[in-house]
Gaussian input, Z-matrix of N, CA and C with variables (Angstrom, degrees):
# hf/3-21g

backbone

0 1
 N
 C     1     B1
 C     2     B2     1     A1
 N     3     B3     2     A2     1     D1
 C     4     B4     3     A3     2     D2
 C     5     B5     4     A4     3     D3
 N     6     B6     5     A5     4     D4
 C     7     B7     6     A6     5     D5
 C     8     B8     7     A7     6     D6
 N     9     B9     8     A8     7     D7
 C    10    B10     9     A9     8     D8
 C    11    B11    10    A10     9     D9
 N    12    B12    11    A11    10    D10
 C    13    B13    12    A12    11    D11
 C    14    B14    13    A13    12    D12
 N    15    B15    14    A14    13    D13
 C    16    B16    15    A15    14    D14
 C    17    B17    16    A16    15    D15
 N    18    B18    17    A17    16    D16
 C    19    B19    18    A18    17    D17
 C    20    B20    19    A19    18    D18
 N    21    B21    20    A20    19    D19
 C    22    B22    21    A21    20    D20
 C    23    B23    22    A22    21    D21
 N    24    B24    23    A23    22    D22
 C    25    B25    24    A24    23    D23
 C    26    B26    25    A25    24    D24
 N    27    B27    26    A26    25    D25
 C    28    B28    27    A27    26    D26
 C    29    B29    28    A28    27    D27
 N    30    B30    29    A29    28    D28
 C    31    B31    30    A30    29    D29
 C    32    B32    31    A31    30    D30
 N    33    B33    32    A32    31    D31
 C    34    B34    33    A33    32    D32
 C    35    B35    34    A34    33    D33
 N    36    B36    35    A35    34    D34
 C    37    B37    36    A36    35    D35
 C    38    B38    37    A37    36    D36
 N    39    B39    38    A38    37    D37
 C    40    B40    39    A39    38    D38
 C    41    B41    40    A40    39    D39
 N    42    B42    41    A41    40    D40
 C    43    B43    42    A42    41    D41
 C    44    B44    43    A43    42    D42
 N    45    B45    44    A44    43    D43
 C    46    B46    45    A45    44    D44
 C    47    B47    46    A46    45    D45
 N    48    B48    47    A47    46    D46
 C    49    B49    48    A48    47    D47
 C    50    B50    49    A49    48    D48
 N    51    B51    50    A50    49    D49
 C    52    B52    51    A51    50    D50
 C    53    B53    52    A52    51    D51
 N    54    B54    53    A53    52    D52
 C    55    B55    54    A54    53    D53
 C    56    B56    55    A55    54    D54
 N    57    B57    56    A56    55    D55
 C    58    B58    57    A57    56    D56
 C    59    B59    58    A58    57    D57
 N    60    B60    59    A59    58    D58
 C    61    B61    60    A60    59    D59
 C    62    B62    61    A61    60    D60
 N    63    B63    62    A62    61    D61
 C    64    B64    63    A63    62    D62
 C    65    B65    64    A64    63    D63
 N    66    B66    65    A65    64    D64
 C    67    B67    66    A66    65    D65
 C    68    B68    67    A67    66    D66
 N    69    B69    68    A68    67    D67
 C    70    B70    69    A69    68    D68
 C    71    B71    70    A70    69    D69
 N    72    B72    71    A71    70    D70
 C    73    B73    72    A72    71    D71
 C    74    B74    73    A73    72    D72
 N    75    B75    74    A74    73    D73
 C    76    B76    75    A75    74    D74
 C    77    B77    76    A76    75    D75
 N    78    B78    77    A77    76    D76
 C    79    B79    78    A78    77    D77
 C    80    B80    79    A79    78    D78
 N    81    B81    80    A80    79    D79
 C    82    B82    81    A81    80    D80
 C    83    B83    82    A82    81    D81
 N    84    B84    83    A83    82    D82
 C    85    B85    84    A84    83    D83
 C    86    B86    85    A85    84    D84
 N    87    B87    86    A86    85    D85
 C    88    B88    87    A87    86    D86
 C    89    B89    88    A88    87    D87
 N    90    B90    89    A89    88    D88
 C    91    B91    90    A90    89    D89
 C    92    B92    91    A91    90    D90
 N    93    B93    92    A92    91    D91
 C    94    B94    93    A93    92    D92
 C    95    B95    94    A94    93    D93
 N    96    B96    95    A95    94    D94
 C    97    B97    96    A96    95    D95
 C    98    B98    97    A97    96    D96
 N    99    B99    98    A98    97    D97
 C   100   B100    99    A99    98    D98
 C   101   B101   100   A100    99    D99
 N   102   B102   101   A101   100   D100
 C   103   B103   102   A102   101   D101
 C   104   B104   103   A103   102   D102
 N   105   B105   104   A104   103   D103
 C   106   B106   105   A105   104   D104
 C   107   B107   106   A106   105   D105
 N   108   B108   107   A107   106   D106
 C   109   B109   108   A108   107   D107
 C   110   B110   109   A109   108   D108
 N   111   B111   110   A110   109   D109
 C   112   B112   111   A111   110   D110
 C   113   B113   112   A112   111   D111
 N   114   B114   113   A113   112   D112
 C   115   B115   114   A114   113   D113
 C   116   B116   115   A115   114   D114
 N   117   B117   116   A116   115   D115
 C   118   B118   117   A117   116   D116
 C   119   B119   118   A118   117   D117
 N   120   B120   119   A119   118   D118
 C   121   B121   120   A120   119   D119
 C   122   B122   121   A121   120   D120
 N   123   B123   122   A122   121   D121
 C   124   B124   123   A123   122   D122
 C   125   B125   124   A124   123   D123
 N   126   B126   125   A125   124   D124
 C   127   B127   126   A126   125   D125
 C   128   B128   127   A127   126   D126
 N   129   B129   128   A128   127   D127
 C   130   B130   129   A129   128   D128
 C   131   B131   130   A130   129   D129
 N   132   B132   131   A131   130   D130
 C   133   B133   132   A132   131   D131
 C   134   B134   133   A133   132   D132

   B1=1.4269
   B2=1.5375
   B3=1.3207
   B4=1.5453
   B5=1.5309
   B6=1.3092
   B7=1.5114
   B8=1.5163
   B9=1.3265
   B10=1.4700
   B11=1.5199
   B12=1.3928
   B13=1.5101
   B14=1.4317
   B15=1.3501
   B16=1.4331
   B17=1.6326
   B18=1.2560
   B19=1.4546
   B20=1.5378
   B21=1.3948
   B22=1.4573
   B23=1.5334
   B24=1.3402
   B25=1.4548
   B26=1.5059
   B27=1.3141
   B28=1.4812
   B29=1.5794
   B30=1.2817
   B31=1.4905
   B32=1.5640
   B33=1.2830
   B34=1.4883
   B35=1.5401
   B36=1.2687
   B37=1.4590
   B38=1.5281
   B39=1.2752
   B40=1.4010
   B41=1.5624
   B42=1.3160
   B43=1.4871
   B44=1.5403
   B45=1.3280
   B46=1.4015
   B47=1.5579
   B48=1.3443
   B49=1.5001
   B50=1.5378
   B51=1.3180
   B52=1.4744
   B53=1.4909
   B54=1.3124
   B55=1.5037
   B56=1.5810
   B57=1.3236
   B58=1.4248
   B59=1.5357
   B60=1.3966
   B61=1.4478
   B62=1.5014
   B63=1.2985
   B64=1.4968
   B65=1.5340
   B66=1.3483
   B67=1.4568
   B68=1.5625
   B69=1.3085
   B70=1.4558
   B71=1.5673
   B72=1.2799
   B73=1.4644
   B74=1.5493
   B75=1.3071
   B76=1.4952
   B77=1.5179
   B78=1.3267
   B79=1.4760
   B80=1.5028
   B81=1.3330
   B82=1.4772
   B83=1.5740
   B84=1.2571
   B85=1.4813
   B86=1.4797
   B87=1.3257
   B88=1.5417
   B89=1.5124
   B90=1.3138
   B91=1.5101
   B92=1.4462
   B93=1.3858
   B94=1.4670
   B95=1.4693
   B96=1.3598
   B97=1.5090
   B98=1.5839
   B99=1.3019
   B100=1.5206
   B101=1.5232
   B102=1.2345
   B103=1.5908
   B104=1.4707
   B105=1.2701
   B106=1.4608
   B107=1.5536
   B108=1.2343
   B109=1.4826
   B110=1.5354
   B111=1.3292
   B112=1.4540
   B113=1.5209
   B114=1.3033
   B115=1.4715
   B116=1.5087
   B117=1.3150
   B118=1.5255
   B119=1.5653
   B120=1.3204
   B121=1.4426
   B122=1.5509
   B123=1.2869
   B124=1.4311
   B125=1.5360
   B126=1.2970
   B127=1.4313
   B128=1.5528
   B129=1.3089
   B130=1.4990
   B131=1.4920
   B132=1.3526
   B133=1.4415
   B134=1.5152
   A1=108.09
   A2=110.02
   A3=115.97
   A4=106.78
   A5=113.54
   A6=117.96
   A7=113.15
   A8=116.41
   A9=118.47
   A10=113.93
   A11=112.58
   A12=117.75
   A13=111.78
   A14=119.41
   A15=125.22
   A16=106.65
   A17=116.61
   A18=121.93
   A19=111.10
   A20=114.76
   A21=119.66
   A22=111.18
   A23=117.14
   A24=119.99
   A25=112.72
   A26=118.91
   A27=120.63
   A28=108.51
   A29=116.09
   A30=119.55
   A31=108.62
   A32=116.87
   A33=123.62
   A34=107.13
   A35=116.43
   A36=120.91
   A37=109.66
   A38=121.34
   A39=125.04
   A40=110.35
   A41=114.91
   A42=116.84
   A43=112.34
   A44=117.45
   A45=118.98
   A46=110.88
   A47=111.45
   A48=117.79
   A49=112.14
   A50=114.17
   A51=119.51
   A52=109.85
   A53=116.23
   A54=119.61
   A55=111.79
   A56=114.51
   A57=118.80
   A58=114.60
   A59=114.57
   A60=116.16
   A61=111.95
   A62=121.32
   A63=124.15
   A64=108.04
   A65=118.44
   A66=122.58
   A67=111.93
   A68=115.70
   A69=120.73
   A70=112.90
   A71=117.13
   A72=123.14
   A73=107.01
   A74=115.10
   A75=124.03
   A76=110.20
   A77=114.33
   A78=119.50
   A79=112.65
   A80=116.24
   A81=121.89
   A82=107.00
   A83=120.57
   A84=122.89
   A85=108.26
   A86=119.25
   A87=122.90
   A88=106.29
   A89=117.74
   A90=119.04
   A91=113.28
   A92=118.03
   A93=120.88
   A94=111.07
   A95=117.18
   A96=120.42
   A97=106.67
   A98=113.50
   A99=117.57
   A100=110.07
   A101=116.66
   A102=119.80
   A103=109.18
   A104=119.79
   A105=120.89
   A106=112.19
   A107=117.47
   A108=122.60
   A109=109.96
   A110=115.51
   A111=119.84
   A112=111.35
   A113=118.04
   A114=120.92
   A115=111.19
   A116=117.57
   A117=121.19
   A118=108.20
   A119=117.86
   A120=116.82
   A121=111.60
   A122=119.41
   A123=119.30
   A124=109.71
   A125=119.93
   A126=122.66
   A127=112.79
   A128=115.34
   A129=119.46
   A130=108.91
   A131=115.13
   A132=118.23
   A133=109.18
   D1=136.22
   D2=-178.97
   D3=-64.98
   D4=150.83
   D5=178.65
   D6=-62.74
   D7=-34.03
   D8=177.55
   D9=-61.97
   D10=-39.91
   D11=176.52
   D12=-68.15
   D13=-40.53
   D14=-179.06
   D15=-62.91
   D16=-49.53
   D17=179.22
   D18=-55.01
   D19=-47.18
   D20=-179.80
   D21=-61.28
   D22=-42.96
   D23=179.86
   D24=-69.46
   D25=-35.09
   D26=177.40
   D27=-65.80
   D28=-40.46
   D29=179.27
   D30=-67.52
   D31=-39.22
   D32=-179.29
   D33=-59.90
   D34=-55.73
   D35=-177.48
   D36=-61.94
   D37=-35.38
   D38=175.83
   D39=-62.06
   D40=-45.51
   D41=177.49
   D42=-64.98
   D43=-35.83
   D44=176.94
   D45=-60.87
   D46=-46.24
   D47=-179.55
   D48=-60.11
   D49=-41.61
   D50=178.91
   D51=-64.73
   D52=-46.46
   D53=178.12
   D54=-59.14
   D55=-46.68
   D56=177.73
   D57=-58.37
   D58=-41.86
   D59=178.21
   D60=-65.81
   D61=-34.76
   D62=-174.51
   D63=-78.70
   D64=-20.61
   D65=-177.50
   D66=-112.33
   D67=17.23
   D68=177.87
   D69=52.00
   D70=43.44
   D71=179.74
   D72=-93.53
   D73=135.51
   D74=-176.28
   D75=-52.14
   D76=135.68
   D77=171.21
   D78=-58.43
   D79=-32.89
   D80=-179.80
   D81=-62.27
   D82=-39.84
   D83=-179.11
   D84=-67.44
   D85=-42.47
   D86=178.21
   D87=-60.68
   D88=-47.96
   D89=179.38
   D90=-59.06
   D91=-37.28
   D92=177.64
   D93=-65.94
   D94=-38.31
   D95=-179.63
   D96=-65.15
   D97=-48.48
   D98=-178.64
   D99=-58.91
   D100=-45.85
   D101=177.18
   D102=-60.70
   D103=-45.80
   D104=179.84
   D105=-60.19
   D106=-44.03
   D107=176.81
   D108=-58.50
   D109=-47.06
   D110=-179.09
   D111=-65.64
   D112=-39.21
   D113=176.61
   D114=-62.65
   D115=-44.55
   D116=179.78
   D117=-63.18
   D118=-40.88
   D119=179.07
   D120=-66.21
   D121=-38.45
   D122=-178.23
   D123=-72.57
   D124=-26.08
   D125=177.06
   D126=-73.28
   D127=-26.26
   D128=-179.46
   D129=-69.80
   D130=138.19
   D131=178.33
   D132=-132.91

């Protein structure tokens, strides 16, 4: 994965975590979202 894509995704996940914290969203849901993103990236060829 290109470093620019990796940086973008790290920032995206960070924003999701901040949003979840400010809206009292479960850490489990955030973890599920992060896992789903990673799975989709690994499936891409």
